[in-house]
N, C-alpha and C positions, 0 to 999 in steps of 0.2 A: 503494499500499500504506500509506503514512503518511509523516510527516515525520522518523521516527528512521532512522538508519542501518539497512541491510537487510543480515545476514548472509549469507556464500555459501550456506548451506545453506538458510535460509529462501526465498532466490531459487531454489536447486534445486528445494525444494518446490513453489513456485509455478510453476516451468517444467514439473513434472511435470502441473500442471492443464492447460497449453497442449497437453502431449502426450496428454491424455485420462484422465488419472487423477485419481480423486475423493478428497477427504479419508478417511482412515480414522480418524476422531475423531468424537464427537457433541457438538453444539454445542445447548445449550439455554439458558433463562433462568428467573429465579426472582424473585418479588417484582412489584410493580406500580408503574406510573409514580407515583402518590401515596405511595407507601411512604417513610419517612424517608430510605432510601438509593436510592430508585428501583428500577429493574430491574437486576439483575446478571445478567451473562453468565457462564454455567458450562460448561466443557469437560471432556469425559470423554476421557482420553487412555489409551493403553496397550492398545486395541483391535488394533492392529497394531504390529509393531516394526521395519515398512519406512518409508522416507522419507516416505509419505504420512500415516503414522500417528504419527510422532516425527520432527519436523524437526530436532530437537536430536541425536539420537543415532542414528537410523534410516539404513539402508542401502538402497541401490537392491537389490532382492530379485532372485533368479533369475525368480520368477514376473513382475516386473515388465519383465525384459530380453526373457522370452519373449512376453509381450503386446505388447510394442515390435515384436520381430522378426516376429510373426505379422500385425501390422496395417500395417506399413511395407515387408515384401516380402523380409525377410533368409531365408536358408536354413538355416542353423545355431541349434539351441537349446542353453541350458545344462541341463545334466543335473539 
């Protein structure tokens, strides 16, 4: 992931990818390599309030739990 320390919430977000969840934000870029500031990476967040859309404040949602139960063989679902 990088050389900086990883917060537990970021680690949980990345673990979510191992469980099959995709990012719930959009990443794009602006500019060109020849521009004075080169290419700038831009992220649009706030598309989802769950852990995959907001690794700082997002929570594991009921939908995420139900998806895991369905995928990995549980029997109960969260209302």
